[in-house]
C-alpha positions as CSV (number, residue, x, y, z in Angstrom):
1,M,165.9,115.7,103.3
2,A,164.3,118.4,105.5
3,P,162.8,121.3,103.5
4,H,166.0,123.7,102.8
5,A,164.4,127.6,102.6
6,D,161.3,125.7,103.6
7,R,161.3,124.0,101.2
8,L,161.2,120.0,100.9
9,V,164.2,118.9,98.4
10,N,165.3,115.7,97.0
11,P,169.2,115.5,97.0
12,V,168.8,112.6,94.3
13,K,166.7,114.9,92.0
14,A,168.5,118.3,92.8
15,R,171.5,116.1,91.6
16,M,170.5,115.2,88.5
17,Q,168.9,118.4,87.7
18,A,172.2,120.0,87.6
19,G,173.4,117.5,85.6
20,E,175.8,115.2,87.9
21,V,175.7,111.8,89.1
22,A,173.7,110.6,91.6
23,L,174.8,107.5,93.5
24,G,172.8,104.4,95.5
25,M,173.9,102.3,97.4
26,P,171.8,98.9,96.9
27,V,170.4,98.0,100.6
28,R,169.8,94.5,101.2
29,L,171.4,93.0,104.4
30,A,171.2,95.9,106.9
31,R,168.5,96.5,109.0
32,S,169.5,99.6,111.0
33,G,168.9,103.1,110.2
34,D,172.7,103.6,110.8
35,I,173.6,102.4,107.0
36,A,171.8,105.8,105.8
37,R,174.6,107.0,107.4
38,I,177.2,104.9,106.4
39,A,176.0,105.5,102.8
40,K,176.1,109.1,103.5
41,T,179.9,109.1,104.6
42,T,181.1,106.2,101.9
43,G,179.7,109.2,99.0
44,H,176.4,108.1,98.4
45,D,172.8,109.9,97.4
46,F,170.6,107.6,98.7
47,I,169.9,104.4,99.2
48,F,168.2,102.0,97.3
49,I,166.0,99.7,99.6
50,D,165.7,96.4,98.1
51,C,162.1,94.6,98.6
52,Q,161.9,92.6,95.5
53,H,164.7,90.1,96.5
54,S,165.6,90.6,100.8
55,L,162.9,90.8,103.6
56,F,161.7,93.4,105.2
57,N,159.4,95.0,107.7
58,L,158.3,97.9,107.4
59,E,158.6,99.4,110.6
60,T,162.2,98.7,109.7
61,I,161.9,100.5,106.1
62,G,160.6,103.6,108.6
63,H,163.4,103.8,110.8
64,I,165.6,103.6,107.9
65,A,163.9,106.5,106.0
66,S,163.7,108.9,109.0
67,T,167.6,108.3,109.4
68,A,168.4,109.5,105.8
69,L,165.8,112.0,106.1
70,G,167.8,113.8,109.2
71,C,171.4,113.1,107.3
72,G,170.6,114.5,104.1
73,I,170.6,111.5,101.7
74,A,166.8,109.6,100.0
75,A,165.9,106.8,100.9
76,L,164.3,105.3,97.5
77,V,162.3,101.4,97.9
78,R,162.5,98.9,95.2
79,V,159.0,97.4,95.9
80,R,157.8,94.2,94.8
81,G,156.0,95.1,91.5
82,I,153.4,97.1,90.2
83,D,151.0,95.8,92.7
84,D,152.3,96.5,95.8
85,P,149.8,97.4,98.0
86,D,152.4,98.8,100.6
87,V,153.7,101.7,98.3
88,S,151.7,104.9,99.7
89,L,152.5,103.7,103.1
90,L,155.8,103.4,102.4
91,L,155.6,107.2,100.6
92,D,154.1,108.6,103.7
93,N,156.3,107.1,106.2
94,G,160.0,109.2,105.1
95,V,160.4,106.9,101.8
96,M,161.4,109.8,99.4
97,G,161.0,107.2,95.9
98,I,159.6,104.6,94.5
99,V,161.1,101.7,92.1
100,Y,158.9,99.9,90.2
101,P,161.2,96.5,88.9
102,D,160.0,94.9,85.7
103,V,158.0,97.5,83.6
104,N,157.0,96.2,80.2
105,T,153.7,98.8,79.6
106,A,153.3,102.4,79.0
107,A,150.2,101.6,80.8
108,Q,151.7,99.8,83.8
109,A,154.1,103.1,84.0
110,R,150.9,105.3,84.0
111,K,149.7,102.9,87.2
112,A,153.2,103.8,88.8
113,V,152.5,107.3,88.4
114,E,148.5,107.3,89.7
115,I,150.1,105.3,93.1
116,C,152.9,107.5,93.6
117,K,151.5,110.6,92.7
118,F,148.9,113.4,93.9
119,A,146.2,114.7,91.6
120,P,146.5,116.2,89.0
121,L,149.5,113.7,88.0
122,G,148.1,110.4,89.9
123,K,146.0,109.7,92.8
124,R,147.7,109.4,95.6
125,S,145.9,109.9,99.2
126,V,146.1,112.5,101.3
127,T,147.0,112.3,105.1
128,A,149.0,114.9,107.3
129,G,152.3,114.8,109.8
130,Y,154.9,113.9,106.9
131,P,158.1,113.1,108.7
132,H,159.5,114.6,105.3
133,F,159.0,118.4,107.3
134,D,159.9,116.8,110.7
135,Y,155.9,116.5,111.4
136,K,155.4,119.9,111.1
137,S,152.2,121.0,110.6
138,V,152.2,122.2,106.7
139,P,149.0,123.2,105.1
140,L,147.8,121.1,102.2
141,T,148.4,123.7,99.5
142,E,152.5,123.9,100.6
143,S,152.7,120.1,101.8
144,V,151.0,118.2,98.2
145,P,152.9,120.4,95.7
146,Q,156.5,119.5,97.2
147,L,156.1,116.0,98.0
148,N,154.8,116.0,94.6
149,D,158.1,116.9,93.2
150,S,160.0,115.4,95.9
151,C,159.3,112.0,95.0
152,L,161.6,110.1,92.7
153,L,159.4,107.7,90.5
154,V,161.8,105.4,89.0
155,C,160.6,102.6,86.3
156,M,162.9,99.7,85.9
157,I,163.1,98.1,82.5
158,E,164.5,94.9,82.6
159,T,163.0,92.4,79.7
160,V,162.8,92.6,75.9
161,E,159.2,93.5,76.0
162,G,160.3,96.5,78.3
163,L,163.1,97.6,76.0
164,E,160.7,97.6,73.2
165,N,158.5,100.2,74.8
166,V,161.0,101.9,76.4
167,E,160.1,105.6,74.4
168,A,156.5,104.7,75.5
169,I,157.2,104.3,79.2
170,A,159.2,107.1,79.1
171,A,156.6,109.3,77.5
172,I,154.5,109.1,80.5
173,D,154.4,112.0,82.4
174,G,154.9,111.3,86.2
175,V,157.8,108.6,85.3
176,D,161.5,110.7,87.0
177,V,164.1,108.1,85.9
178,I,164.0,104.9,83.2
179,H,166.3,102.5,85.0
180,L,167.9,99.7,83.0
181,G,168.2,95.9,84.9
182,S,171.5,95.1,83.6
183,N,171.1,91.6,85.6
184,D,167.5,91.0,84.4
185,L,167.5,92.2,80.9
186,L,170.5,89.8,80.3
187,A,169.2,87.3,81.5
188,N,166.0,87.9,79.9
189,M,168.0,88.0,76.3
190,G,169.0,84.6,77.1
191,K,172.5,85.8,78.0
192,P,172.8,86.2,81.4
193,G,176.1,87.7,82.8
194,Q,177.5,88.9,79.9
195,F,177.8,92.7,80.1
196,D,179.6,93.6,77.7
197,D,177.2,91.6,75.4
198,P,176.9,94.4,72.2
199,A,173.0,93.7,72.8
200,L,172.9,95.4,76.1
201,V,175.5,97.8,75.4
202,A,172.5,98.9,72.5
203,A,169.7,98.7,75.3
204,Q,171.9,101.2,77.2
205,E,171.6,103.9,74.5
206,R,168.7,103.0,73.9
207,L,167.6,103.6,76.9
208,I,169.4,106.7,77.5
209,A,168.4,108.5,74.4
210,A,164.6,107.4,75.0
211,A,164.6,109.0,78.3
212,R,166.9,112.3,76.7
213,K,163.9,112.7,74.5
214,H,161.4,112.8,77.1
215,G,163.1,114.7,79.9
216,K,163.4,112.0,81.7
217,F,166.7,111.0,83.9
218,A,168.7,107.4,82.6
219,G,169.6,105.2,85.6
220,C,171.6,102.0,85.2
221,G,171.9,99.2,88.0
222,G,173.3,95.4,87.9
223,N,176.5,96.7,86.1
224,R,179.2,96.4,89.3
225,D,182.2,97.1,87.5
226,V,183.3,100.7,88.1
227,A,184.8,101.1,84.7
228,R,181.8,100.7,82.9
229,Q,179.9,102.9,85.1
230,V,181.8,105.4,84.6
231,D,181.2,104.9,80.8
232,L,177.3,104.7,81.4
233,V,177.3,108.3,83.4
234,R,179.7,109.3,80.3
235,K,177.1,108.6,78.0
236,G,174.5,110.0,80.2
237,C,173.2,107.7,82.5
238,L,172.4,110.3,85.8
239,F,171.0,107.6,88.7
240,L,173.6,104.8,89.5
241,T,173.3,102.4,91.6
242,T,177.3,101.1,92.7
243,Q,177.5,98.2,94.9
244,S,175.6,96.4,97.4
245,D,175.9,96.3,101.3
246,I,176.2,92.8,100.8
247,G,178.9,93.1,98.0
248,F,180.6,96.2,100.2
249,L,181.6,93.8,102.9
250,S,182.3,90.8,101.2
251,A,185.2,92.5,99.2
252,A,186.5,94.8,102.3
253,A,186.1,91.6,104.8
254,S,188.1,89.0,102.2
255,K,190.9,91.8,101.0
256,W,191.3,92.5,104.5
257,T,191.7,88.2,105.9
258,A,193.5,87.8,102.5
259,G,196.2,90.6,103.4
260,I,197.0,89.0,106.9
261,R,196.9,85.1,105.5
262,D,199.5,86.3,102.7
263,G,201.4,88.8,105.6
264,L,202.3,85.6,107.2
265,K,203.3,83.6,104.1
266,A,205.6,86.3,103.3
């Protein structure tokens, strides 16, 4: 987001700090910056570019992130893992946050902070000419603290091990969001697709409690049902991914063609 009153603001962070839910669209199919505009028009606060499960080149992500900056939503990237080598490069080129999948220990969460945040929190390298400021020359005394504050660091809990360590992960300074990966956690539990299983409900509540205790935001993904998502927000999840671009396109296209064919039968 362009600076407001000479201040860089991440709209996702700002919305959650105001106690409101931030909604994100997972992006796996789109390769144009226009997906950021579509996400904004459809009521989303961020896009969740999924580099863990889809093929994106760095320039494509840069173009999408630049469009997102220009239209006032945040581009976040789910990277391939804790050792992904491109994280600082993404953050230097318009991305407003990093989502780390499969965070299982406090040590991994601490490593994520070191990569994503500048000193004193982390060890991220400094450059100049950030697109976040429209390439305006901003003194490092001003740009570094603003970039640190606006960078959203999301740690995903996707295994039983991660769930067992969720309190320790949430306690790490510099982590902003603890995000439950429902699909992978259920698969790791041996219960794939069982979104109403009491074990998943208990996991969601444990994660929300851990986030609240340590002053972090709670999130949930993979649970693609409006009623369940509303319930999660009411319980305290303020970082929520709605449905993927593939899911939205498929659902709308299927409904439309079915309507025509059903109409012809009538």
